[in-house]
N, C-alpha and C positions, 0 to 999 in steps of 0.2 A: 611510510605508514600505510598499512592496509587493515581494512576491516572485513571480516567474514560474518555472514549471517548464516546460521544452521537451524534446522528444524522446520517449523511452520506446519501448515496443514498437511503437507506430503512427507514430513519428516519427524512426525511427533515422537518417535522412539528415541531420539537424542536427548530427551529431557532427562533420561536416567543415566546418561553417560557422564563419566567424570570429567573434570575440567581439563585434566592432562590429556585424556583421550579426545576431547573436543578440539583442543590446540593441534594435536597431531592430525585430526581429520581435516581441519581447516589448512594446515600446512600441506597436506598431501594434495589438496585441490589446487592450492596456489602453485605448488611445484609443477603439477600436471598442466594447469591452464596458463600460467604465466611464466614458468621457467624459473621460479624463485629458487635460489640456492641457499644453503646455509640455515642457520637458526635464527630466530628473532632475538633481539636484545631484550625486548620486553613483550609480554603477552598477558592478557587478561581476558577473563570470561564474565560476561554479564548475562544473567538470565532474565528474560522478559517474558513472564507466562501468558500474558494477554497483550500482545503487540498489535501491529497494524493487520487488521483482517485482509485476507486475500479472496478476491471473488472467484467463485467456481465457473468453469467452462459453461457458456450459455448465459451468462449474466447480462449480455447485451439485450436480451429479450426483456428483462426488468427495466432497463434504461428506456427501451422503446416503448414499454407500456407507460412510463412516466411522461415521456414526450407526448404520446397519444392522449393521455389524460389532460395535460395542460392545454393541448391544442383544442380539446373538446369542452374545456372549462375555462373560458376567458376570465381573467382576473386571479386565477390561482397559479402560483409560481412555487416551485420547490427547489430548494438548495440543501444539500447535505452530503455526507459521505457516502451514502448508498447510491447517490446520483452521479457525483463529479469526481469521486476518488477519496480515499481515506487519508491521505497525508494532510498536514496543516496547509501546505501550499495549494493542494487541489481544493480544499474547502474554501480557501480565500478566493480562489479564482472562480469557483462556483458560486460563491456569495456575490461576487462583483457582477457576474453574468446575470444572476437572478435580479439584482437590484436594477441593472440596466433594462431588463424586460419589464420590471415594475414601472420604472420611469417612462419607458416608451408607451406602456399601457395607459398611464395616467395622462400623459401628454396628448395622445390620440383620442382620449375619451372626451 
């Protein structure tokens, strides 16, 4: 079983592509990249218009600014998708890290 993601901020034009054409586009990539032969037994297209955001090149500057702000503002801690990543797993990891910082701050106070 394979899943292909198409579109995103760099491929917005695929939103107007038919389901059949999207399947062929995904298969062409899989054939080229993975050497996939034949046709799938089952194929489905799910369109998610507002999926996980992608950060632009240079986004590290934003993260550096957040780190700097926290360092200059004792007792302020930030945890969110714009800091630690936009997946649920990233948000959980970021939340745990922030809670550890809060705990250390309280313990040290």
